[in-house]
C-alpha angles and dihedrals in degrees: 000000000000119000121224135184128232144106133302106231095187138331092296107025129074128176125201116223119248097264093047091045091055091048091048096050106028102032106029094029098224117177139200114303094015114144115238139161121248135188145170091205089244097121102289140083117195131199109230144176122229108239102167131014147178132156090268103038133028117187121201138188113224111231103176147336108274098185136357126184132188115215107227101169141358126248111202126187121192111190136186107245114256124225094225109075096201093052091048093048091048089051093052091047093052094044087054091052090052091053108259111171103197128025118197121187111214128211104209134170093267098039110129091200129059103183140038138199095241092178091058092046089050090056091049090052092049092051091049091049091052092047095055097031099245115180094207129044118225118244117239110206130209117269111282137189118232089254091055091047092053092050096046103044112064093178124148096216108059123159138178124201112202138156101235118118111260138113109284133177121229112261088225091059098048108034112097118214117228093040131091112262133193126192128185120213119192129230126246105310092028129248117312120254089251092054093048091049090050092053094046090049089054098054103278118139121217110235140183125227093198142304096293128077108245134203113252094254092047091050092052092050092046091053091050090050091053091049090049095048092048090051093048092049090052091051091052093055 
């Protein structure tokens, strides 16, 4: 079933917003009494029946809860902005599919890019959430410097993945499920030595994502996968 966004009016009534109503009626050609999925991205997806529709407003009757998730901990990825827009957008899409909760673009010394179209990235995140039926939509933060990130994220589990030669522990071995976790991934060319030293001095732990050197976007996705697997293993116990 297709998933649409809107607002729960009461325990039984749900309205799609205008953009989603148009997509539902004009693009996907849904009709009266079709069954669809609806969400506010607040932790629930409902199954619902269309009871009234136009190209600007689709009204539904909620029939049951399709999926409900309880947020136990946050996974946060701060990434150095990439020069190639398509690669960066692909990275954000895949991080969303793996369950990242907060995405923070970083402006670092070696960043080749200084601005982002956050509205476009937000639409990519929404599409990814709908595709894999996420009940909560990740937050995409404003661009931050590393200094701003350190000041704004008082999280116990803070990691940095970089390419400089030093002894690092595997992220899989050190990240604790059930607790908020933040990882920083550098841009093309990695973080500078000064930036790495600053993060380590402020409680970040240097970690490895495996034996191979990864592209920035691959590293971000790998970190999200580790966070997701740790969380799923905890829920199974």
